[in-house]
All heavy atoms as an XYZ file, in Angstrom:
1049
protein
N     116.608     18.787    111.837
C     116.300     19.205    110.485
C     116.827     18.175    109.472
O     116.164     17.897    108.483
C     116.878     20.587    110.222
N     118.021     17.635    109.723
C     118.584     16.647    108.807
C     117.704     15.402    108.745
O     117.545     14.798    107.677
C     119.999     16.276    109.223
N     117.125     15.026    109.867
C     116.231     13.860    109.889
C     114.994     14.085    109.033
O     114.378     13.129    108.564
C     115.820     13.537    111.322
C     116.919     12.903    112.139
C     116.441     12.568    113.532
C     117.507     11.888    114.345
N     117.051     11.530    115.685
N     114.622     15.363    108.823
C     113.477     15.701    107.978
C     113.875     15.842    106.520
O     113.046     16.175    105.681
C     112.840     17.011    108.440
C     112.181     16.950    109.781
C     111.322     18.191    110.052
N     111.895     19.451    109.612
C     112.639     20.269    110.353
N     112.920     19.943    111.604
N     113.103     21.393    109.860
N     115.165     15.630    106.217
C     115.623     15.710    104.840
C     116.269     17.032    104.463
O     116.632     17.231    103.302
N     116.434     17.927    105.412
C     117.095     19.205    105.142
C     118.593     18.957    104.992
O     119.185     18.191    105.744
C     116.819     20.214    106.290
C     117.601     21.506    106.082
C     115.328     20.492    106.413
N     119.201     19.599    104.003
C     120.641     19.487    103.778
C     121.358     20.330    104.831
O     121.439     21.546    104.721
C     120.988     19.978    102.377
C     122.479     19.912    102.072
O     123.210     19.180    102.772
O     122.908     20.598    101.135
N     121.865     19.669    105.860
C     122.571     20.350    106.941
C     124.044     19.976    106.840
O     124.393     18.796    106.893
C     122.011     19.952    108.332
C     122.786     20.644    109.434
C     120.527     20.258    108.425
N     124.882     21.002    106.677
C     126.324     20.777    106.572
C     127.021     21.676    107.585
O     126.694     22.854    107.698
C     126.819     21.087    105.167
C     126.267     20.113    104.135
C     126.733     20.444    102.757
N     125.870     21.499    102.195
C     126.108     22.110    101.045
N     127.183     21.798    100.343
N     125.291     23.034    100.602
N     127.981     21.103    108.287
C     128.754     21.836    109.282
C     130.226     21.712    108.920
O     130.722     20.609    108.690
C     128.519     21.268    110.697
C     127.045     21.388    111.099
C     129.409     21.969    111.709
C     126.719     20.713    112.420
N     130.912     22.854    108.883
C     132.349     22.880    108.638
C     133.045     23.265    109.928
O     132.696     24.259    110.551
C     132.699     23.927    107.583
C     132.608     23.531    106.120
C     131.222     23.140    105.720
C     133.127     24.657    105.261
N     133.997     22.450    110.314
C     134.775     22.691    111.527
C     136.257     22.650    111.179
O     136.643     22.093    110.155
C     134.456     21.614    112.567
C     133.020     21.613    113.071
C     132.672     20.280    113.690
C     132.847     22.726    114.073
N     137.103     23.215    112.030
C     138.536     23.158    111.736
C     139.087     21.750    111.908
O     138.636     21.002    112.766
C     139.144     24.103    112.768
C     138.157     24.169    113.871
C     136.812     23.963    113.254
N     140.040     21.403    111.071
C     140.752     20.133    111.252
C     141.951     20.345    112.172
O     142.381     19.442    112.863
C     141.219     19.594    109.894
C     141.970     18.312    109.985
N     141.360     17.118    110.318
C     143.281     18.027    109.813
C     142.267     16.166    110.338
N     143.436     16.684    110.033
N     142.465     21.573    112.151
C     143.561     21.954    113.039
C     142.985     22.957    114.033
O     142.651     24.077    113.665
C     144.733     22.560    112.248
C     145.260     21.524    111.245
C     145.823     23.038    113.197
C     146.280     22.064    110.280
N     142.831     22.552    115.297
C     142.159     23.417    116.268
C     143.069     24.486    116.865
O     144.287     24.348    116.870
C     141.741     22.427    117.355
C     142.798     21.370    117.307
C     143.194     21.253    115.859
N     142.430     25.550    117.370
C     143.199     26.527    118.149
C     143.203     26.127    119.619
O     144.135     26.411    120.345
C     142.668     27.945    117.953
C     141.250     28.139    118.459
O     140.503     27.154    118.565
O     140.874     29.301    118.727
N     142.147     25.436    120.051
C     142.054     24.945    121.429
C     141.704     23.461    121.386
O     140.625     23.086    120.942
C     140.992     25.723    122.197
C     141.348     27.188    122.378
C     140.239     27.916    123.119
C     140.609     29.351    123.334
N     140.387     30.193    122.160
N     142.612     22.643    121.856
C     142.441     21.190    121.784
C     141.176     20.725    122.510
O     140.444     19.872    122.021
C     143.686     20.502    122.360
C     143.713     19.017    122.168
C     143.912     18.620    120.733
C     144.129     17.128    120.621
N     144.074     16.650    119.269
N     140.891     21.309    123.686
C     139.710     20.869    124.441
C     138.423     21.159    123.674
O     137.489     20.352    123.690
C     139.677     21.506    125.836
C     139.427     22.989    125.858
C     138.136     23.500    125.868
C     140.479     23.892    125.863
C     137.901     24.863    125.878
C     140.256     25.253    125.878
C     138.963     25.733    125.883
O     138.730     27.084    125.886
N     138.352     22.286    122.991
C     137.152     22.611    122.207
C     137.008     21.650    121.027
O     135.897     21.240    120.672
C     137.216     24.051    121.728
N     138.126     21.284    120.438
C     138.131     20.344    119.324
C     137.629     18.974    119.771
O     136.807     18.349    119.102
C     139.553     20.254    118.765
C     139.688     19.453    117.504
C     138.932     19.728    116.386
C     140.616     18.425    117.426
C     139.079     19.000    115.209
C     140.779     17.691    116.275
C     140.005     17.980    115.161
N     138.105     18.523    120.926
C     137.664     17.229    121.466
C     136.166     17.253    121.757
O     135.440     16.301    121.448
C     138.475     16.858    122.719
C     139.917     16.523    122.326
C     137.847     15.681    123.474
C     140.868     16.364    123.495
N     135.688     18.345    122.318
C     134.246     18.466    122.585
C     133.440     18.442    121.295
O     132.401     17.783    121.217
C     133.943     19.746    123.365
C     134.148     19.670    124.857
C     134.068     21.056    125.482
C     133.128     18.751    125.499
N     133.902     19.164    120.299
C     133.197     19.175    119.008
C     133.140     17.770    118.418
O     132.081     17.309    117.971
C     133.877     20.136    118.044
N     134.266     17.081    118.442
C     134.313     15.728    117.896
C     133.398     14.769    118.650
O     132.900     13.805    118.078
C     135.739     15.196    117.922
C     136.644     15.843    116.910
C     138.048     15.288    116.974
O     138.584     15.049    118.059
N     138.660     15.091    115.825
N     133.153     15.043    119.919
C     132.297     14.153    120.706
C     130.851     14.179    120.221
O     130.072     13.291    120.565
C     132.364     14.517    122.196
O     131.646     15.714    122.463
N     130.501     15.155    119.406
C     129.137     15.249    118.865
C     129.014     14.660    117.460
O     127.913     14.542    116.936
C     128.678     16.709    118.843
C     128.579     17.317    120.199
N     127.517     17.081    121.044
C     129.411     18.141    120.865
C     127.702     17.737    122.168
N     128.851     18.387    122.091
N     130.125     14.295    116.858
C     130.112     13.803    115.483
C     129.186     12.607    115.286
O     128.423     12.566    114.327
C     131.519     13.420    115.026
C     132.441     14.561    114.694
C     132.080     15.894    114.878
C     133.713     14.303    114.206
C     132.959     16.928    114.573
C     134.593     15.338    113.892
C     134.211     16.636    114.076
O     135.078     17.643    113.768
N     129.266     11.637    116.173
C     128.480     10.409    115.990
C     126.989     10.722    115.927
O     126.290     10.274    115.008
C     128.770      9.414    117.118
C     128.033      8.101    116.955
C     128.391      7.119    118.048
C     127.654      5.813    117.858
N     127.997      4.848    118.906
N     126.510     11.494    116.881
C     125.089     11.834    116.917
C     124.683     12.629    115.668
O     123.627     12.384    115.083
C     124.777     12.624    118.177
C     123.312     12.947    118.349
C     123.053     13.720    119.636
O     123.957     14.125    120.344
N     121.782     13.934    119.930
N     125.519     13.567    115.275
C     125.212     14.385    114.098
C     125.184     13.549    112.821
O     124.237     13.629    112.035
C     126.234     15.520    113.969
C     126.153     16.610    115.021
C     127.401     17.480    114.979
C     124.899     17.453    114.816
N     126.217     12.746    112.614
C     126.311     11.932    111.401
C     125.169     10.921    111.342
O     124.556     10.721    110.291
C     127.700     11.251    111.302
C     127.739     10.226    110.187
C     128.782     12.312    111.101
N     124.842     10.312    112.469
C     123.728      9.359    112.514
C     122.393     10.026    112.184
O     121.486      9.387    111.654
C     123.648      8.676    113.876
S     124.970      7.473    114.149
N     122.282     11.315    112.483
C     121.052     12.060    112.195
C     121.001     12.543    110.748
O     119.987     13.084    110.306
C     120.918     13.247    113.139
N     122.099     12.369    110.014
C     122.123     12.781    108.611
C     122.813     14.105    108.347
O     122.822     14.592    107.217
N     123.404     14.692    109.371
C     124.171     15.926    109.191
C     125.485     15.574    108.511
O     126.129     14.583    108.858
C     124.434     16.613    110.548
C     125.348     17.824    110.384
C     123.117     17.012    111.208
N     125.876     16.387    107.542
C     127.157     16.191    106.868
C     128.180     17.057    107.598
O     128.098     18.277    107.569
C     127.039     16.587    105.405
C     126.065     15.716    104.648
C     125.832     16.232    103.248
C     124.691     15.461    102.632
N     123.761     16.339    101.940
N     129.120     16.405    108.255
C     130.142     17.092    109.039
C     131.444     17.069    108.241
O     131.853     16.017    107.753
C     130.351     16.424    110.414
C     131.456     17.100    111.197
C     129.043     16.420    111.201
N     132.059     18.240    108.124
C     133.306     18.377    107.386
C     134.357     19.038    108.267
O     134.030     19.875    109.103
C     133.123     19.262    106.147
C     132.175     18.705    105.128
C     130.812     18.933    105.220
C     132.637     17.961    104.042
C     129.925     18.440    104.267
C     131.763     17.463    103.087
C     130.401     17.709    103.204
O     129.546     17.216    102.266
N     135.609     18.670    108.037
C     136.727     19.344    108.686
C     137.571     20.014    107.605
O     137.937     19.394    106.608
C     137.577     18.360    109.492
C     136.902     17.893    110.758
C     137.786     16.985    111.602
O     138.911     16.641    111.157
O     137.355     16.621    112.703
N     137.866     21.289    107.837
C     138.675     22.098    106.926
C     140.131     21.707    107.093
O     140.756     22.000    108.107
C     138.449     23.575    107.243
C     139.211     24.534    106.368
C     138.852     24.722    105.038
C     140.268     25.263    106.884
C     139.536     25.613    104.239
C     140.960     26.160    106.090
C     140.587     26.332    104.766
O     141.272     27.224    103.984
N     140.695     21.022    106.094
C     142.022     20.423    106.230
C     143.205     21.366    106.042
O     144.271     21.104    106.602
C     142.171     19.221    105.283
O     141.879     19.642    103.951
C     141.239     18.096    105.683
N     143.107     22.461    105.269
C     144.305     23.295    105.118
C     144.777     23.963    106.402
O     145.927     24.383    106.488
C     143.882     24.367    104.102
C     142.764     23.757    103.351
C     142.050     22.892    104.357
N     143.923     24.085    107.386
C     144.327     24.744    108.616
C     143.146     25.053    109.493
O     142.141     24.354    109.481
N     143.269     26.148    110.206
C     142.223     26.557    111.139
C     141.189     27.421    110.413
O     141.532     28.232    109.567
C     142.844     27.345    112.297
C     141.849     27.748    113.338
C     141.243     26.806    114.141
C     141.509     29.076    113.508
C     140.315     27.162    115.101
C     140.590     29.458    114.463
C     139.993     28.493    115.267
N     139.948     27.222    110.741
C     138.865     28.047    110.207
C     138.089     28.579    111.403
O     137.795     27.837    112.336
C     137.968     27.250    109.230
C     136.989     28.155    108.515
C     137.264     26.111    109.909
C     136.284     27.487    107.349
N     137.795     29.857    111.396
C     137.182     30.481    112.564
C     135.856     31.161    112.237
O     135.246     31.793    113.088
C     138.165     31.490    113.166
C     137.877     31.815    114.589
N     137.353     33.018    114.977
C     138.024     31.090    115.718
C     137.193     33.024    116.286
N     137.595     31.861    116.763
N     135.404     31.052    111.020
C     134.177     31.722    110.588
C     132.958     31.159    111.298
O     132.869     29.961    111.566
C     134.007     31.573    109.087
N     132.052     32.035    111.629
C     130.747     31.636    112.151
C     129.716     32.156    111.168
O     129.289     33.299    111.239
C     130.465     32.230    113.538
C     131.215     31.552    114.655
C     132.596     32.046    114.727
C     133.252     31.622    116.034
N     134.332     32.495    116.371
N     129.356     31.317    110.210
C     128.478     31.729    109.124
C     127.365     30.702    108.975
O     127.625     29.499    108.989
C     129.264     31.843    107.792
C     128.355     32.250    106.657
C     130.420     32.819    107.935
N     126.168     31.186    108.843
C     125.007     30.333    108.633
C     124.293     30.803    107.372
O     124.079     31.995    107.207
C     124.026     30.435    109.804
C     124.644     30.195    111.147
C     125.285     31.207    111.839
C     124.586     28.942    111.722
C     125.852     31.000    113.078
C     125.159     28.708    112.966
C     125.792     29.741    113.644
N     123.939     29.882    106.503
C     123.157     30.199    105.313
C     121.923     29.318    105.358
O     122.013     28.124    105.616
C     123.949     29.929    104.012
C     123.099     30.239    102.791
C     125.247     30.719    103.991
N     120.779     29.930    105.106
C     119.533     29.177    105.182
C     118.618     29.530    104.020
O     118.303     30.706    103.803
C     118.836     29.480    106.516
O     117.590     28.847    106.589
N     118.195     28.510    103.305
C     117.185     28.641    102.245
C     117.555     29.641    101.155
O     116.689     30.123    100.434
C     115.825     29.019    102.840
C     115.324     28.010    103.854
O     115.599     26.805    103.670
O     114.675     28.413    104.824
N     118.811     29.971    101.035
C     119.285     30.936    100.036
C     118.594     32.292    100.123
O     118.601     33.067     99.166
C     119.152     30.382     98.615
C     120.130     29.256     98.349
O     121.225     29.252     98.942
O     119.801     28.371     97.537
N     118.007     32.592    101.273
C     117.393     33.920    101.442
C     117.888     34.632    102.693
O     117.665     35.824    102.859
C     115.846     33.865    101.470
C     115.342     32.997    102.616
C     115.284     33.420    100.133
C     113.854     33.156    102.889
N     118.558     33.886    103.574
C     119.066     34.527    104.785
C     120.400     33.910    105.188
O     120.678     32.750    104.920
C     118.060     34.460    105.922
C     117.505     33.102    106.196
C     116.295     33.167    107.103
C     115.588     31.850    106.963
N     114.235     31.827    107.254
N     121.202     34.762    105.842
C     122.513     34.319    106.315
C     122.899     35.169    107.519
O     122.392     36.270    107.710
C     123.561     34.449    105.221
N     123.796     34.612    108.313
C     124.360     35.328    109.458
C     125.865     35.101    109.408
O     126.325     33.995    109.149
C     123.795     34.786    110.793
C     124.469     35.454    111.977
C     122.291     34.957    110.862
N     126.609     36.151    109.657
C     128.059     36.029    109.719
C     128.596     36.971    110.775
O     128.157     38.111    110.871
N     129.500     36.470    111.597
C     130.065     37.318    112.639
C     130.964     36.559    113.569
O     131.519     35.524    113.221
N     131.086     37.063    114.785
C     132.006     36.487    115.770
C     131.295     35.612    116.791
O     131.938     35.060    117.680
C     132.740     37.606    116.528
O     131.783     38.401    117.229
C     133.544     38.472    115.592
N     130.005     35.474    116.697
C     129.213     34.798    117.730
C     129.427     33.288    117.711
O     129.220     32.630    116.695
C     127.713     35.087    117.544
C     127.451     36.578    117.682
C     126.878     34.309    118.539
C     126.043     36.981    117.333
N     129.834     32.747    118.850
C     129.836     31.304    119.059
C     128.474     30.944    119.640
O     127.805     31.776    120.245
C     130.929     30.897    120.061
C     132.313     31.058    119.491
O     132.597     30.589    118.402
N     133.164     31.738    120.218
N     128.082     29.711    119.474
C     126.795     29.276    120.025
C     127.015     28.694    121.415
O     126.865     27.494    121.636
C     126.126     28.267    119.096
C     125.785     28.809    117.716
C     125.178     27.722    116.856
C     124.838     29.994    117.824
N     127.379     29.565    122.346
C     127.578     29.121    123.714
C     127.163     30.219    124.688
O     126.918     31.361    124.312
C     129.023     28.686    123.952
C     130.046     29.805    123.774
O     129.688     30.989    123.897
O     131.208     29.489    123.526
N     127.098     29.843    125.933
C     126.628     30.735    126.996
C     127.451     32.014    127.081
O     126.919     33.115    127.147
C     126.659     29.983    128.329
C     126.355     30.842    129.526
C     125.061     31.245    129.799
C     127.383     31.262    130.365
C     124.779     32.047    130.891
C     127.115     32.059    131.462
C     125.809     32.452    131.718
O     125.541     33.248    132.790
N     128.773     31.866    127.076
C     129.631     33.044    127.242
C     129.475     34.024    126.091
O     129.450     35.232    126.296
C     131.091     32.632    127.387
C     131.368     31.921    128.689
C     132.817     31.598    128.894
N     133.504     31.260    127.656
C     134.809     31.146    127.535
N     135.583     31.339    128.565
N     135.358     30.828    126.401
N     129.364     33.521    124.871
C     129.219     34.419    123.725
C     127.916     35.200    123.780
O     127.878     36.378    123.452
C     129.272     33.629    122.417
O     130.570     33.140    122.207
N     126.862     34.534    124.195
C     125.564     35.198    124.245
C     125.441     36.154    125.425
O     124.780     37.176    125.340
C     124.432     34.170    124.316
C     124.232     33.389    123.050
C     123.959     32.038    123.101
C     124.309     33.992    121.804
C     123.759     31.306    121.933
C     124.107     33.268    120.630
C     123.838     31.925    120.698
N     126.069     35.831    126.542
C     125.842     36.589    127.771
C     126.956     37.531    128.197
O     126.691     38.514    128.871
C     125.581     35.620    128.922
O     124.477     34.812    128.644
N     128.188     37.223    127.835
C     129.300     37.977    128.398
C     130.217     38.690    127.409
O     130.847     39.670    127.762
C     130.173     37.065    129.269
C     129.448     36.501    130.442
N     129.005     37.272    131.489
C     129.045     35.240    130.718
C     128.378     36.508    132.365
N     128.390     35.275    131.923
N     130.321     38.190    126.202
C     131.352     38.694    125.304
C     130.903     39.805    124.369
O     131.716     40.348    123.631
C     131.950     37.551    124.485
C     132.757     36.628    125.330
N     133.141     35.402    124.904
C     133.271     36.742    126.577
C     133.848     34.781    125.832
N     133.931     35.587    126.862
N     129.638     40.105    124.345
C     129.116     41.167    123.488
C     129.559     40.995    122.040
O     129.959     41.949    121.382
C     129.526     42.554    124.026
C     129.113     42.779    125.438
C     130.035     42.707    126.469
C     127.778     43.011    125.754
C     129.655     42.895    127.787
C     127.381     43.198    127.064
C     128.316     43.139    128.074
N     129.504     39.764    121.579
C     129.888     39.476    120.203
C     128.755     39.890    119.273
O     127.611     40.039    119.682
C     130.229     37.993    120.065
C     131.451     37.640    120.894
C     131.876     36.196    120.775
O     131.350     35.479    119.913
O     132.745     35.796    121.544
N     129.093     40.096    118.014
C     128.083     40.590    117.092
C     128.136     39.825    115.776
O     129.079     39.098    115.490
C     128.257     42.088    116.859
S     129.821     42.510    116.089
N     127.091     40.033    114.989
C     126.990     39.398    113.684
C     126.110     40.261    112.792
O     125.372     41.117    113.270
C     126.391     37.995    113.822
N     126.216     39.997    111.513
C     125.358     40.674    110.540
C     124.316     39.677    110.053
O     124.635     38.526    109.746
C     126.186     41.178    109.369
N     123.081     40.117    110.017
C     121.983     39.294    109.495
C     121.680     39.775    108.081
O     121.388     40.960    107.868
C     120.753     39.428    110.387
C     119.538     38.686    109.876
C     119.497     37.299    109.888
C     118.438     39.372    109.387
C     118.395     36.612    109.427
C     117.318     38.687    108.922
C     117.301     37.311    108.935
O     116.203     36.633    108.478
N     121.775     38.887    107.129
C     121.507     39.215    105.725
C     120.197     38.571    105.306
O     119.998     37.373    105.534
C     122.640     38.708    104.833
C     124.051     39.140    105.207
C     125.075     38.423    104.344
C     124.199     40.640    105.091
N     119.347     39.348    104.686
C     118.052     38.813    104.255
C     117.736     39.314    102.852
O     117.625     40.529    102.619
C     116.951     39.245    105.226
C     115.577     38.713    104.884
C     115.279     37.371    105.056
C     114.599     39.544    104.362
C     114.029     36.868    104.738
C     113.341     39.050    104.050
C     113.063     37.706    104.235
O     111.831     37.209    103.907
N     117.643     38.373    101.938
C     117.297     38.659    100.545
C     118.132     39.794     99.952
O     117.604     40.750     99.391
C     115.806     38.979    100.415
C     114.907     37.794    100.678
C     113.443     38.150    100.408
C     112.556     36.956    100.629
N     111.139     37.277    100.395
N     119.447     39.677    100.090
C     120.364     40.658     99.508
C     121.338     39.934     98.579
O     121.602     38.743     98.755
C     121.134     41.448    100.601
C     120.185     42.280    101.439
C     121.943     40.519    101.483
N     121.867     40.630     97.585
C     122.793     39.984     96.636
C     124.025     39.360     97.304
O     124.557     38.368     96.803
C     123.199     41.133     95.707
C     122.066     42.103     95.783
C     121.544     42.007     97.197
N     124.474     39.896     98.414
C     125.663     39.367     99.094
C     125.472     37.922     99.560
O     126.460     37.214     99.802
C     126.032     40.253    100.276
N     124.236     37.467     99.678
C     123.980     36.078    100.071
C     124.668     35.100     99.128
O     125.195     34.074     99.563
C     122.480     35.785    100.071
C     121.723     36.174    101.308
C     120.231     36.121    101.062
C     122.094     35.280    102.453
N     124.673     35.426     97.851
C     125.280     34.521     96.875
C     126.788     34.462     97.052
O     127.406     33.425     96.815
C     124.868     34.917     95.452
C     123.394     34.732     95.293
C     122.450     35.716     95.235
C     122.683     33.497     95.279
N     121.186     35.150     95.161
C     121.300     33.791     95.177
C     123.068     32.156     95.329
C     120.318     32.803     95.135
C     122.082     31.180     95.279
C     120.735     31.505     95.183
N     127.398     35.562     97.489
C     128.830     35.552     97.774
C     129.129     34.661     98.977
O     130.098     33.907     98.976
C     129.336     36.975     98.059
C     129.213     37.883     96.854
O     129.354     37.392     95.712
O     128.962     39.089     97.054
N     128.278     34.741     99.986
C     128.446     33.909    101.181
C     128.288     32.444    100.798
O     129.091     31.588    101.179
C     127.439     34.310    102.284
C     127.500     33.347    103.457
C     127.677     35.738    102.738
N     127.276     32.152    100.027
C     127.015     30.770     99.591
C     128.165     30.238     98.739
O     128.621     29.115     98.907
C     125.691     30.729     98.823
C     125.352     29.413     98.159
C     124.847     28.413     99.169
N     124.637     27.136     98.574
C     123.470     26.562     98.390
N     122.379     27.171     98.772
N     123.382     25.380     97.858
N     128.642     31.066     97.810
C     129.745     30.655     96.931
C     131.015     30.387     97.754
O     131.715     29.404     97.531
C     129.999     31.724     95.867
C     131.051     31.341     94.856
C     131.202     32.328     93.693
N     131.061     33.717     94.074
C     129.988     34.481     93.797
N     128.962     33.962     93.148
N     129.936     35.739     94.168
N     131.282     31.235     98.742
C     132.438     31.026     99.605
C     132.319     29.705    100.361
O     133.287     28.954    100.483
C     132.588     32.185    100.587
C     133.786     32.007    101.495
O     134.927     32.045    100.991
O     133.586     31.799    102.707
N     131.122     29.412    100.858
C     130.888     28.147    101.561
C     131.165     26.970    100.631
O     131.864     26.020    100.998
C     129.448     28.100    102.080
C     129.110     26.838    102.808
C     129.359     26.713    104.163
C     128.545     25.759    102.146
C     129.051     25.546    104.847
C     128.233     24.590    102.815
C     128.492     24.490    104.168
N     130.622     27.026     99.428
C     130.785     25.924     98.473
C     132.254     25.744     98.081
O     132.718     24.616     97.911
C     129.922     26.159     97.234
C     128.432     26.191     97.503
C     127.851     24.879     97.982
O     128.489     23.818     97.825
O     126.729     24.898     98.524
N     133.004     26.836     97.942
C     134.421     26.734     97.611
C     135.228     26.205     98.795
O     136.175     25.444     98.619
C     134.954     28.093     97.156
C     134.422     28.504     95.803
C     134.792     29.925     95.423
O     135.276     30.702     96.234
N     134.538     30.272     94.168
N     134.849     26.608     99.990
C     135.557     26.152    101.185
C     135.335     24.663    101.412
O     136.260     23.941    101.789
C     135.104     26.965    102.415
O     135.353     28.350    102.168
C     135.853     26.531    103.668
N     134.133     24.191    101.171
C     133.824     22.778    101.426
C     134.663     21.858    100.526
O     134.935     20.707    100.887
C     132.314     22.510    101.292
C     131.903     21.366    102.201
C     131.904     22.212     99.868
C     130.417     21.243    102.419
N     135.112     22.375     99.395
C     135.971     21.580     98.511
C     137.335     21.305     99.134
O     138.037     20.384     98.723
C     136.151     22.295     97.166
C     134.886     22.471     96.330
C     135.181     23.325     95.105
C     134.279     21.128     95.938
N     137.704     22.096    100.131
C     138.987     21.931    100.821
C     138.819     21.164    102.135
O     139.716     21.161    102.969
C     139.603     23.303    101.100
C     139.878     24.098     99.854
C     140.313     25.489    100.190
C     140.427     26.307     98.917
N     140.555     27.729     99.184
N     137.682     20.546    102.298
C     137.371     19.849    103.548
C     137.328     18.343    103.345
O     137.157     17.856    102.223
C     136.008     20.314    104.069
S     135.963     22.041    104.554
N     137.428     17.655    104.454
C     137.287     16.198    104.475
C     135.996     15.882    105.218
O     135.774     16.335    106.341
C     138.478     15.583    105.206
C     138.437     14.065    105.301
C     139.696     13.558    105.975
N     139.733     13.877    107.384
C     139.217     13.088    108.346
N     138.639     11.956    108.038
N     139.303     13.439    109.611
N     135.130     15.122    104.569
C     133.868     14.747    105.212
C     134.115     13.668    106.253
O     134.856     12.709    106.031
C     132.860     14.255    104.180
C     131.505     13.990    104.794
C     130.444     13.819    103.765
N     129.202     13.412    104.403
C     128.145     13.003    103.747
N     128.162     12.980    102.423
N     127.066     12.641    104.389
N     133.497     13.841    107.404
C     133.605     12.867    108.491
C     132.550     11.781    108.273
O     131.362     12.075    108.144
C     133.389     13.553    109.865
C     134.398     14.672    110.065
C     133.449     12.517    110.986
C     135.845     14.255    110.041
N     133.016     10.551    108.246
C     132.126      9.407    108.016
C     132.100      8.533    109.274
O     132.915      8.707    110.186
C     132.631      8.592    106.817
C     132.837      9.424    105.553
S     131.351     10.246    104.965
C     130.484      8.893    104.211
N     131.180      7.589    109.300
C     131.052      6.664    110.438
C     132.377      5.972    110.732
O     132.733      5.776    111.891
C     129.978      5.607    110.151
C     128.569      6.120    110.171
C     128.060      6.351    111.586
O     128.715      6.038    112.575
N     126.881      6.917    111.685
N     133.113      5.608    109.681
C     134.387      4.904    109.861
C     135.390      5.771    110.632
O     136.171      5.265    111.444
C     134.996      4.506    108.505
C     134.132      3.568    107.681
C     132.993      4.277    106.942
O     133.190      5.383    106.402
O     131.885      3.734    106.925
N     135.364      7.075    110.368
C     136.269      7.989    111.073
C     135.930      8.052    112.558
O     136.816      8.102    113.405
C     136.177      9.403    110.480
C     136.539      9.434    109.011
O     137.618      8.908    108.660
O     135.756      9.987    108.219
N     134.648      8.047    112.848
C     134.191      8.128    114.236
C     134.581      6.863    114.988
O     135.014      6.914    116.137
C     132.669      8.369    114.286
C     132.353      9.710    113.625
C     132.147      8.317    115.713
C     130.905      9.910    113.264
N     134.481      5.719    114.327
C     134.842      4.447    114.958
C     136.335      4.369    115.272
O     136.742      3.678    116.193
C     134.438      3.282    114.046
C     132.950      3.073    113.959
C     132.595      1.965    113.002
C     131.097      1.858    112.850
N     130.694      0.906    111.806
N     137.148      5.097    114.518
C     138.600      5.084    114.720
C     139.047      6.018    115.845
O     140.234      6.045    116.178
C     139.312      5.492    113.433
C     139.194      4.498    112.305
C     139.894      5.037    111.070
C     139.629      4.169    109.857
N     140.186      4.767    108.638
N     138.127      6.752    116.418
C     138.492      7.699    117.476
C     139.121      6.956    118.654
O     138.620      5.919    119.083
C     137.244      8.454    117.927
C     137.517      9.795    118.526
C     136.230     10.563    118.771
O     135.257     10.001    119.274
N     136.235     11.823    118.423
N     140.210      7.480    119.157
C     140.965      6.819    120.216
C     140.215      6.862    121.551
O     139.480      7.811    121.833
C     142.332      7.470    120.360
C     143.176      7.278    119.117
C     144.495      7.965    119.231
C     145.275      7.739    117.945
N     146.429      8.576    117.838
N     140.423      5.836    122.353
C     139.757      5.726    123.644
C     140.064      6.913    124.552
O     139.167      7.455    125.198
C     140.138      4.409    124.337
C     139.510      4.175    125.707
C     137.987      4.142    125.605
C     140.035      2.898    126.323
N     141.324      7.343    124.598
C     141.669      8.461    125.483
C     140.972      9.759    125.051
O     140.642     10.591    125.875
C     143.189      8.636    125.601
C     143.867      9.159    124.381
N     144.294      8.348    123.366
C     144.185     10.422    124.024
C     144.859      9.086    122.428
N     144.795     10.348    122.798
N     140.700      9.907    123.751
C     139.956     11.078    123.267
C     138.506     11.001    123.720
O     137.922     12.001    124.155
C     140.034     11.170    121.729
O     141.411     11.238    121.335
C     139.295     12.388    121.210
N     137.924      9.815    123.666
C     136.541      9.631    124.122
C     136.418      9.890    125.620
O     135.447     10.505    126.070
C     136.051      8.225    123.783
C     135.869      7.981    122.304
C     135.432      6.556    122.040
C     135.351      6.277    120.557
N     134.954      4.900    120.265
N     137.397      9.428    126.389
C     137.378      9.660    127.833
C     137.548     11.148    128.157
O     136.858     11.685    129.023
C     138.472      8.842    128.513
C     138.277      7.325    128.505
C     139.521      6.628    129.041
C     137.058      6.938    129.306
N     138.438     11.805    127.447
C     138.639     13.244    127.650
C     137.359     14.003    127.331
O     136.970     14.929    128.057
C     139.794     13.742    126.793
N     136.675     13.609    126.267
C     135.421     14.266    125.885
C     134.368     14.097    126.972
O     133.649     15.050    127.303
C     134.914     13.698    124.563
N     134.278     12.912    127.534
C     133.293     12.667    128.600
C     133.560     13.562    129.800
O     132.627     14.122    130.394
C     133.318     11.197    129.004
N     134.819     13.720    130.152
C     135.174     14.593    131.277
C     134.924     16.065    130.945
O     134.415     16.819    131.779
C     136.639     14.388    131.655
C     136.981     13.041    132.276
C     138.493     12.887    132.425
C     136.298     12.881    133.625
N     135.270     16.457    129.747
C     135.106     17.860    129.335
C     133.631     18.257    129.239
O     133.285     19.416    129.481
C     135.810     18.113    128.015
C     137.320     18.179    128.070
C     137.921     18.127    126.680
C     137.769     19.448    128.798
N     132.765     17.308    128.900
C     131.339     17.633    128.773
C     130.731     18.131    130.081
O     129.788     18.898    130.065
C     130.562     16.429    128.233
C     130.665     16.278    126.756
C     129.719     15.223    126.237
C     129.782     15.178    124.725
N     128.807     14.288    124.146
N     131.308     17.715    131.175
C     130.810     18.174    132.486
C     130.981     19.682    132.606
O     130.105     20.391    133.101
C     131.544     17.432    133.631
C     131.137     18.002    134.967
C     131.265     15.943    133.565
N     132.118     20.180    132.157
C     132.418     21.610    132.268
C     132.029     22.406    131.014
O     132.129     23.628    131.020
C     133.895     21.802    132.538
N     131.569     21.736    129.979
C     131.287     22.404    128.704
C     130.375     23.629    128.812
O     130.633     24.637    128.153
C     130.716     21.399    127.714
N     129.330     23.602    129.628
C     128.472     24.799    129.680
C     129.194     26.049    130.181
O     128.756     27.171    129.918
C     127.374     24.403    130.678
C     127.342     22.908    130.631
C     128.773     22.494    130.391
N     130.292     25.880    130.872
C     131.034     27.024    131.392
C     132.143     27.492    130.458
O     132.758     28.531    130.690
C     131.638     26.664    132.747
C     130.646     26.219    133.810
C     131.378     25.755    135.040
C     129.681     27.347    134.130
N     132.428     26.708    129.424
C     133.527     27.043    128.527
C     133.119     28.070    127.482
O     132.066     28.194    127.064
C     134.030     25.785    127.825
C     134.647     24.820    128.773
S     135.161     23.366    127.864
C     136.123     22.549    129.073
């Protein structure tokens, strides 16, 4: 979508709860940034929200991770919002949160340590099971 000119922004924690998940997430930064996705890390601490806003008419918020276990085993749930006033609250919260984030740029990706890149390569093998 970003390659088509859609404004795609992803907020991730800067301080992870699980180091392996953080390393895996970072391993996708280069591809995302090169495609035009704006990747941000929330610097004050950990952020755990799973919120999607699209076209200012729909949003999803809940506990669902976008992985196999969340969809198949954990019975996680979310609320789907469509053309309701609460959408603006979700959007406003996103915009306020992004002000506390640091945008990931190509230079940041180039500074990634070799041992982190190697760990990511190994973790990707097991990623579908995590």
